[in-house]
Each structure stands twice: as C-alpha cells, then as structure tokens.
ZAMARGU-4260 file (C-alpha; in steps of 0.2 Angstrom, whole numbers, plus 5000, padded with zeros to 4 digits):
<rodrens>
0) 4632/5939/4722 | 4620/5942/4708 | 4633/5953/4699 | 4646/5939/4701 | 4634/5926/4693
5) 4632/5939/4678 | 4651/5940/4676 | 4653/5921/4676 | 4639/5919/4663 | 4649/5930/4651
10) 4666/5921/4653 | 4671/5914/4637 | 4683/5899/4640 | 4698/5898/4629 | 4699/5885/4615
15) 4705/5868/4621 | 4696/5869/4638 | 4679/5864/4631 | 4662/5869/4637 | 4659/5883/4650
20) 4659/5885/4669 | 4642/5877/4670 | 4648/5861/4662 | 4661/5860/4677 | 4647/5860/4689
25) 4637/5848/4679 | 4651/5836/4678 | 4654/5837/4697 | 4636/5834/4700 | 4636/5818/4690
30) 4651/5812/4700 | 4643/5817/4716 | 4628/5806/4712 | 4638/5791/4708 | 4647/5792/4725
35) 4630/5794/4734 | 4623/5779/4725 | 4638/5768/4729 | 4640/5772/4748 | 4625/5770/4758
40) 4632/5780/4773 | 4635/5795/4762 | 4618/5794/4755 | 4611/5794/4773 | 4621/5808/4778
45) 4613/5819/4764 | 4596/5817/4774 | 4604/5828/4788 | 4597/5846/4788 | 4615/5853/4789
50) 4622/5843/4774 | 4619/5857/4761 | 4627/5870/4772 | 4643/5859/4774 | 4643/5856/4755
55) 4643/5875/4751 | 4655/5879/4764 | 4667/5866/4757 | 4665/5873/4740 | 4668/5891/4745
60) 4684/5885/4754 | 4690/5876/4739 | 4687/5891/4728 | 4696/5903/4740 | 4711/5891/4741
65) 4711/5889/4722 | 4710/5908/4718 | 4724/5911/4731 | 4735/5898/4723 | 4733/5906/4706
70) 4736/5923/4712 | 4752/5918/4721 | 4758/5908/4707 | 4756/5922/4693 | 4764/5935/4705
75) 4781/5927/4707 | 4789/5932/4690 | 4790/5951/4689 | 4784/5965/4701 | 4777/5982/4697
80) 4790/5994/4703 | 4786/6000/4720 | 4784/6018/4715 | 4772/6014/4701 | 4754/6011/4706
85) 4739/6009/4694 | 4724/6016/4702 | 4710/6013/4689 | 4707/6000/4676 | 4692/6004/4665
90) 4682/5995/4651 | 4669/6006/4644 | 4653/6001/4634 | 4657/6001/4615 | 4644/5996/4602
95) 4648/5985/4587 | 4651/6000/4576 | 4665/6006/4588 | 4656/6021/4595 | 4662/6026/4612
100) 4654/6040/4621 | 4660/6039/4639 | 4675/6050/4637 | 4686/6038/4645 | 4698/6037/4630
105) 4702/6055/4632 | 4714/6063/4644 | 4706/6070/4660 | 4712/6086/4668 | 4730/6084/4675
110) 4734/6068/4665 | 4742/6064/4649 | 4743/6048/4638 | 4759/6038/4638 | 4761/6035/4619
115) 4774/6021/4621 | 4762/6011/4632 | 4748/6011/4618 | 4742/5993/4613 | 4729/5988/4600
120) 4715/5988/4614 | 4722/5999/4627 | 4727/6017/4632 | 4738/6022/4648 | 4736/6039/4656
125) 4749/6046/4668 | 4741/6055/4682 | 4757/6060/4690 | 4764/6055/4707 | 4767/6037/4700
130) 4748/6034/4697 | 4741/6029/4681 | 4724/6026/4673 | 4722/6012/4661 | 4707/6010/4649
135) 4703/5997/4636 | 4690/5990/4625 | 4685/5973/4617 | 4689/5979/4600 | 4704/5988/4594
140) 4706/6007/4597 | 4723/6009/4589 | 4730/6002/4573 | 4746/6001/4563 | 4748/6003/4544
145) 4758/5987/4544 | 4751/5976/4558 | 4766/5964/4556 | 4778/5978/4560 | 4783/5977/4579
150) 4792/5994/4578 | 4778/6004/4571 | 4769/6016/4583 | 4751/6013/4586 | 4739/6027/4580
155) 4721/6032/4583 | 4707/6023/4574 | 4695/6034/4564 | 4681/6024/4555 | 4672/6038/4545
160) 4668/6034/4527 | 4675/6049/4517 | 4673/6054/4499 | 4690/6052/4490 | 4698/6065/4480
165) 4700/6056/4463 | 4716/6056/4453 | 4722/6046/4438 | 4730/6033/4450 | 4717/6034/4464
170) 4700/6033/4456 | 4689/6026/4470 | 4675/6036/4477 | 4675/6033/4496 | 4688/6027/4508
175) 4692/6022/4526 | 4711/6025/4529 | 4714/6026/4548 | 4711/6009/4553 | 4720/5992/4555
180) 4712/5987/4538 | 4708/6000/4525 | 4693/6001/4513 | 4691/6008/4496 | 4674/6009/4488
185) 4669/6012/4469 | 4651/6016/4464 | 4656/6009/4446 | 4673/6003/4439 | 4678/5996/4423
190) 4686/5978/4425 | 4692/5968/4410 | 4681/5980/4398 | 4666/5977/4409 | 4657/5989/4421
195) 4656/5983/4439 | 4646/5992/4452 | 4647/5993/4471 | 4665/5987/4473 | 4674/5987/4489
200) 4693/5983/4492 | 4698/5977/4509 | 4717/5980/4512 | 4728/5974/4525 | 4747/5974/4527
205) 4748/5980/4509 | 4738/5965/4501 | 4719/5966/4496 | 4703/5957/4493 | 4690/5965/4481
210) 4672/5961/4480 | 4656/5966/4472 | 4637/5960/4473 | 4633/5951/4457 | 4615/5943/4458
215) 4602/5936/4469 | 4594/5919/4464 | 4583/5905/4469 | 4592/5888/4467 | 4587/5870/4471
220) 4595/5853/4473 | 4593/5849/4455 | 4604/5863/4450 | 4591/5874/4443 | 4592/5893/4445
225) 4579/5906/4445 | 4587/5924/4444 | 4578/5936/4455 | 4589/5951/4450 | 4606/5955/4444
230) 4614/5970/4453 | 4606/5985/4446 | 4618/5999/4442 | 4619/6018/4444 | 4613/6018/4462
235) 4620/6032/4473 | 4625/6026/4491 | 4619/6032/4508 | 4634/6035/4520 | 4630/6034/4538
240) 4645/6038/4549 | 4636/6036/4565 | 4635/6017/4561 | 4649/6017/4549 | 4639/6010/4534
245) 4638/6013/4516 | 4622/6007/4508 | 4615/6006/4491 | 4596/6004/4490 | 4586/5993/4479
250) 4602/5984/4472 | 4592/5968/4469 | 4576/5976/4464 | 4564/5986/4475 | 4566/5982/4494
255) 4582/5973/4493 | 4597/5983/4498 | 4616/5980/4499 | 4628/5987/4512 | 4646/5987/4518
260) 4648/5990/4537 | 4665/5995/4544 | 4670/5991/4562 | 4688/5992/4570 | 4692/5974/4567
265) 4678/5967/4556 | 4671/5971/4538 | 4654/5966/4534 | 4645/5963/4517 | 4626/5962/4519
270) 4611/5960/4508 | 4595/5967/4516 | 4578/5960/4511 | 4567/5973/4519 | 4551/5963/4516
275) 4547/5945/4510 | 4537/5950/4495 | 4552/5960/4488 | 4558/5942/4483 | 4549/5935/4467
280) 4540/5919/4470 | 4550/5904/4466 | 4544/5894/4451 | 4557/5880/4450 | 4556/5864/4459
285) 4555/5867/4478 | 4566/5852/4483 | 4581/5859/4491 | 4576/5877/4487 | 4587/5890/4494
290) 4590/5909/4492 | 4607/5913/4486 | 4618/5929/4485 | 4632/5928/4472 | 4647/5939/4475
295) 4661/5942/4463 | 4678/5942/4472 | 4697/5943/4467 | 4713/5945/4477 | 4730/5951/4477
300) 4742/5940/4467 | 4754/5939/4482 | 4739/5932/4492 | 4733/5914/4494 | 4718/5905/4502
305) 4722/5893/4516 | 4709/5881/4510 | 4719/5880/4493 | 4705/5886/4482 | 4711/5892/4465
310) 4729/5889/4471 | 4734/5884/4453 | 4726/5899/4444 | 4729/5918/4444 | 4713/5927/4447
315) 4712/5942/4435 | 4699/5953/4443 | 4680/5956/4447 | 4667/5951/4434 | 4649/5950/4435
320) 4640/5934/4430 | 4641/5933/4411 | 4626/5921/4410 | 4616/5933/4420 | 4620/5947/4409
325) 4616/5937/4393 | 4600/5932/4400 | 4594/5949/4406 | 4598/5957/4389 | 4585/5946/4381
330) 4572/5949/4394 | 4560/5963/4398 | 4559/5957/4416 | 4572/5957/4430 | 4568/5938/4434
335) 4570/5923/4423 | 4573/5904/4425 | 4591/5899/4420 | 4592/5880/4417 | 4607/5871/4423
340) 4611/5865/4406 | 4614/5883/4401 | 4628/5886/4413 | 4646/5885/4409 | 4654/5871/4419
345) 4665/5879/4433 | 4683/5876/4432 | 4683/5873/4451 | 4671/5873/4465 | 4673/5871/4484
350) 4659/5870/4497 | 4665/5877/4514 | 4655/5887/4528 | 4670/5886/4540 | 4681/5901/4543
355) 4698/5901/4534 | 4712/5914/4532 | 4720/5923/4517 | 4739/5921/4518 | 4754/5930/4511
360) 4767/5920/4502 | 4777/5917/4518 | 4761/5908/4525 | 4757/5923/4538 | 4739/5925/4541
365) 4733/5942/4534 | 4714/5941/4537 | 4700/5928/4540 | 4684/5925/4531 | 4671/5921/4544
370) 4657/5909/4545 | 4642/5917/4535 | 4626/5921/4545 | 4609/5927/4542 | 4597/5935/4556
375) 4580/5943/4556 | 4573/5958/4565 | 4563/5950/4579 | 4564/5956/4597 | 4573/5940/4600
380) 4583/5938/4584 | 4583/5922/4575 | 4600/5917/4568 | 4603/5906/4553 | 4619/5897/4546
385) 4622/5901/4528 | 4630/5888/4516 | 4645/5895/4506 | 4651/5889/4490 | 4666/5895/4480
390) 4665/5894/4461 | 4679/5898/4448 | 4675/5900/4430 | 4692/5902/4421 | 4700/5916/4430
395) 4684/5924/4438 | 4679/5918/4455 | 4662/5919/4464 | 4656/5915/4482 | 4638/5909/4484
400) 4630/5912/4501 | 4613/5902/4503 | 4599/5902/4515 | 4586/5888/4515 | 4569/5893/4508
405) 4560/5887/4524 | 4569/5900/4534 | 4565/5914/4521 | 4546/5909/4522 | 4544/5905/4540
410) 4531/5915/4549 | 4543/5916/4564 | 4555/5926/4553 | 4553/5945/4556 | 4559/5956/4541
415) 4570/5965/4537 | 4581/5949/4535 | 4600/5951/4534 | 4612/5939/4524 | 4629/5943/4529
420) 4647/5937/4527 | 4662/5945/4537 | 4680/5947/4535 | 4690/5948/4552 | 4708/5954/4556
425) 4711/5940/4568 | 4703/5922/4570 | 4686/5924/4578 | 4690/5909/4590 | 4704/5919/4599
430) 4701/5920/4618 | 4699/5938/4624 | 4706/5932/4641 | 4722/5927/4632 | 4722/5945/4624
435) 4720/5953/4641 | 4735/5943/4649 | 4746/5947/4634 | 4742/5966/4636 | 4746/5966/4654
440) 4762/5957/4652 | 4767/5968/4637 | 4763/5985/4645 | 4768/5982/4663 | 4780/5967/4662
445) 4771/5959/4677 | 4760/5944/4680 | 4753/5952/4696 | 4736/5954/4687 | 4725/5939/4685
450) 4712/5942/4671 | 4697/5931/4670 | 4690/5928/4652 | 4681/5941/4642 | 4671/5948/4656
455) 4685/5959/4661 | 4685/5954/4679 | 4702/5958/4686 | 4709/5952/4703 | 4725/5961/4710
460) 4738/5954/4721 | 4748/5970/4726 | 4741/5984/4716 | 4733/5997/4728 | 4716/6000/4720
465) 4707/5995/4705 | 4690/6003/4699 | 4684/5992/4685 | 4669/5996/4675 | 4660/5981/4668
470) 4657/5981/4650 | 4644/5974/4638 | 4650/5964/4623 | 4641/5966/4606 | 4646/5953/4594
475) 4638/5946/4578
</rodrens>
C-alpha cells in the first residue's frame, strides 16, 4: 500500500484536468461535510464505530468498478495478436544528463532489437517464441536528423561533446551530432568584424539559434546599471562527458563560470556563481536591485519567435554589448557604473518569463524557450524564478535574465548559485501519460494497455505478464 501511495504522489495530471489526485479527495471531503451538516440523521450515523469501515469499503468498491470500466473500455478497439505476448515492460532509472547504467537498453542473450519498433523513448527486443521485452525512458533514447520526417529511421542518441576537425566551411571547436538537436561550440569566432567568445549553436530540423554570454551586471528599477564584468575572452573549456557539460571558468571574473549542459531533449545555458563575494558589491541605488545575466542571441532567417519579438527586423548575428566594450576600454577595473543616459535606446524590448516556441515559416514549432530558473546548492534546494527581457538594438538582440538581489544576499541561499535558461525540443507542459499512450498505440496498435500518468504504472487486460521497474524522474 505504501508503494501505491508513492506512485500516486508522482502522477502528473494532464493539462486541462487541473490540480492533482489529492485535490479530488479534498473536493470530495468538502462535499461530504456539507451533506453531513444538512442531514442530521447522516451526521448521527457517523458516530457509529463501523462508519469509517463502511466508507472505505464503499470507496474501494467504487475504485475497482471505475478501473474495470476503463480497462474494458480501452480494450475494445484492437487486440494484440494471440501469438504475440509481451512478457516484460521496464523503465530504468536515468539521470538528468541521460546516463543509464542498468544495461536494460542492450540486447540480452537470445534476443535482438526490433528496429522498426523503435520510438523516441522506447526499444523493443524479440526474445523468440512470440515473446518481447519492452524498455523505455522518460527522456528520448532515439533521435531523427529531421524530427518532422515520419519516414526516417530512429537512431541511437550519443551525447558526448567531441572536438571537431575544423575546415574552411566547418570552423567550430566542439560538437554534439548524434541527438534530436545538434550543438556546435566555438571558443572564439569573428561575427560582424568583432570577436565573440563561448558561442553555442543549437540546431534542430535544419534551423538554428545561436547564443553567447555577454555581461553580468547589477540593475535597479531606476534603470541604472553597474557592470560586474563583461565576458572575459580566451578561456579554454573543461569538457565533462560523464555529465555532458562544457564549462569555461572565471568568465565573469574569478569565481563566476559559464556552462552549456546537454541532455537528450533539453539544452541548458548556466551562469555559476561559486561564492557570494565573487560578485562586486552594488553601489547603485538598492531599490528594485537585481543581478542580471546578458546573453547575445541570433537565429536562422527562416525562423521566427511565437511571441512576435523582432518580427519586422532581420537579426544579423551575435554581437557583444557595445556600451560595455566602450566602457571597459576606458577602465583599468572590470567593474564600472553605467548610467542609463549613456545607453542607446533599444529599438524594441519585450518582458516575458513564460515559455514560447521558435517556429519555421509554416508555423511548425521547432523548439521551445523554457521558463528561466535559478537554484542554490542547499540540501533542500531553493528555486527562484528569473525575470526575462528581450532587447533589440538595431539588428542585435540580447536576452536579460534577472534574479532579485534579496535572493542573492539571503542567508538561506547556499552557494554555488546557478542561473539558468533552457531550450527544450517539446513544450514542457506535455503530459508524459499522453506520451505513453501514444507509444503503446503506435508500436502495438492496441489499447489493451492502460497507462497511468508519468509514474509508469501499467495495468494490463489480456497480456500475460508484466514486470515493470518503477523509475525515478529527475527534472529541473
């Protein structure tokens, strides 16, 4: 019974249903109390010692009848052929980075993978004699070069960040090629006659989004800006292929690093403040004070933002903040105060912390920009929402990610502190339960399986045996 409660607690309800399972019991409890207060005989009956037993017996009967009705209903459309029996359905534990060490995704002795049964999240192994083993994960384990191509064969994901053999047409330093999205990384690159460092290019379905860290600043509600540091050039990265990260240390001065993190379906861009005193003390007015990461971004000319930002202007490429460069050339220090009157008026700006998609010219979603977050390193992590603002100056675009100074200074905040924004292949709100149902229907052409939410709980109507390993889900 304890395991069942753990499973129920993990279930994510699809959009549109609202709340979670506990809200259903809360609502039922409220109705129950109103009935008891209205009818005296019902309230008196509750004083009987057997009342609670009758209640739970009735609830159990209702649950059994409800589950049976669903199982019978979904099993009427198509049946698994009688000579085909799935004997195992397994979901191993997989970390956020995508590492999987159980060996369940490899063929065991006497079985082989059925390649045509591959789906983004699942493998099927034929064990002979009409028996199959099915193994899946929360995140993708297979990819297509073109995710919109329904005829392309799924291939194995490999997330290793590898040095790239440069040529005249391919000048990037590192790449990740065997994934649903691809990544190219430059230590330094000349963009519009300017040197830009730590560039990453996120590619999907032949389109791209480029990004690079520009500066770290204090800002306040009056519009004053105090520059902590522009992105310092010529750092060499540390590549970690156990966690699929590429990190440049001390990019914004000693103790403030910058990192790209690859997972099968998410791409993270993270500033890491290793200790609070790595940030220079703010000297501007404290009203509305916040710590802001400035990223330069650009995108493919055949790509547009669903929030319509910069829809009437072609973005030409990455450029570091020109005002920052001008200021630092005249300063022996890496920090200065830049008054708001010295800034060029932006051609366009948009404040938006909600997720939105990048689309192709036919309005198909290519990828999603997720809600920016920050978190600390405490045993019980503290999570913080970040404000996000897009700014266009002529044909150069920046995104500002801001955390309020109170969270930065709080004694409850445990350093290192991470400020992060994420790109996802699919909209984050998609229900994993819907994904499971779609997979079962696509592979086996049957609704004899009833799949409950993201917990991976599977109930079978006519399949002989199912040995499901419960998984843990690691999401940021």
